[in-house]
C-alpha positions in Angstrom: 66.0 33.3 -71.9 65.9 29.8 -73.0 66.9 28.6 -69.6 64.0 30.4 -68.1 61.5 28.6 -70.4 62.7 25.1 -69.4 62.3 25.7 -65.7 58.6 26.4 -65.6 57.8 23.3 -67.7 59.7 21.1 -65.2 57.8 22.5 -62.3 54.5 22.0 -64.1 55.1 18.4 -65.0 56.4 17.5 -61.5 53.2 18.3 -59.7 51.2 16.3 -62.3 53.3 13.2 -61.7 52.8 13.6 -57.9 49.1 13.9 -58.3 48.9 10.7 -60.4 50.8 8.8 -57.7 48.5 10.1 -55.0 45.3 9.2 -56.9 45.5 5.5 -56.3 45.9 5.7 -52.5 43.2 8.3 -52.3 40.8 6.1 -54.3 41.3 3.2 -51.9 40.9 5.5 -49.0 37.6 6.8 -50.5 36.4 3.3 -50.9 37.2 2.5 -47.2 35.5 5.7 -46.1 32.4 5.0 -48.2 32.3 1.5 -46.7 32.7 2.8 -43.2 30.1 5.4 -43.8 27.6 2.8 -45.0 28.3 0.7 -41.9 27.8 3.7 -39.7 24.6 4.7 -41.4 23.3 1.1 -41.1 24.1 1.2 -37.3 22.5 4.5 -36.9 19.3 3.2 -38.7 19.3 0.2 -36.4 19.7 2.4 -33.3 16.9 4.7 -34.5 14.7 1.6 -35.0 15.6 0.3 -31.5 14.9 3.7 -30.0 11.5 3.9 -31.7 10.6 0.3 -30.5 11.8 1.2 -27.0 9.6 4.4 -27.0 6.6 2.4 -28.3 7.0 -0.2 -25.6 7.6 2.5 -22.9 4.4 4.4 -24.1 2.5 1.1 -23.9 3.8 0.4 -20.4 3.1 3.9 -19.2 -0.5 3.6 -20.5 -1.0 0.3 -18.8 0.4 1.7 -15.5 -1.8 4.8 -15.8 -4.9 2.7 -16.4 -4.0 0.5 -13.4 -3.5 3.6 -11.2 -6.8 5.1 -12.3 -8.6 1.9 -11.4 -6.8 1.7 -8.0 -7.7 5.4 -7.4 -11.3 4.8 -8.2 -11.4 1.7 -6.0 -9.8 3.6 -3.2 -12.2 6.5 -3.5 -15.1 4.1 -3.4 -13.8 2.4 -0.3 -13.0 5.7 1.4 -16.6 6.9 0.7 -18.0 3.6 2.1 -15.9 4.1 5.2 -17.1 7.7 5.6 -20.7 6.5 5.2 -20.2 3.7 7.8 -18.5 6.1 10.2 -21.3 8.6 9.8 -23.9 5.8 10.5 -21.9 4.7 13.5 -21.7 8.3 14.7 -25.5 8.8 14.3 -26.2 5.4 16.0 -23.9 6.3 18.9 -25.5 9.8 19.2 -29.0 8.2 19.1 -28.0 5.7 21.8 -26.6 8.4 23.9 -29.8 10.4 23.7 -31.8 7.2 24.5 -29.7 6.5 27.5 -30.0 10.1 28.7 -33.8 10.0 28.2 -34.0 6.7 30.1 -32.0 8.1 33.0 -34.3 11.2 33.1 -37.3 8.9 33.1 -35.8 7.0 36.0 -35.2 10.2 37.8 -31.5 10.3 37.5 -29.5 13.0 36.0 -27.3 12.2 33.0 -23.8 11.3 34.3 -22.1 13.2 31.5 -24.1 16.4 32.2 -23.2 16.2 35.9 -19.6 15.7 35.0 -19.7 18.8 32.8 -21.2 20.8 35.6 -18.7 19.4 38.1 -21.3 17.9 40.3 -21.9 14.4 41.4 -25.0 12.6 40.0 -27.9 12.8 42.4 -31.3 11.3 42.7 -34.1 13.6 41.5 -37.7 13.5 42.3 -39.0 11.9 45.5 -36.4 11.5 48.1 -36.4 8.1 49.8 -37.8 8.2 53.2 -35.9 6.5 56.0 -38.1 3.7 57.2 -37.6 1.9 60.4 -38.6 -1.6 60.5 -41.9 -2.3 62.3 -41.5 -3.5 65.8 -41.3 -7.2 66.3 -44.2 -8.5 68.4 -43.7 -11.5 70.5 -46.8 -12.8 72.3 -48.7 -9.6 71.5 -46.0 -7.6 73.2 -43.7 -5.2 71.4 -40.1 -5.9 71.6 -37.5 -3.2 71.0 -34.6 -3.8 68.8 
């Protein structure tokens, strides 16, 4: 049984020796990893800051563009409204002129050309019809001469 006692002690001491040998490389690896981790965290913080700055600049730019678009929209709406008003005035003026011309034509005894065109007729003279006049005979030495 003595031989069985010595075997387990050898197996216990062998793993301890291997662990001590592996401790030094693991310590240097841990230091490298910690350093790498610190660098990565620093880069991440820098990227987060850059992203925040970029978002802030983007928000500012969007606000500026929205304000410009709002101003342009208002200006355009004002100009469109002015054009509508001007066209309405032109339409009214044209309508009034049309009515004035029609009234003048009626006063002169002529039918409105546009009304005649609508009815499919030719414009005609209304009122007194012109009489066909023959020129008076020419008198030569108190004698009438026929033409």
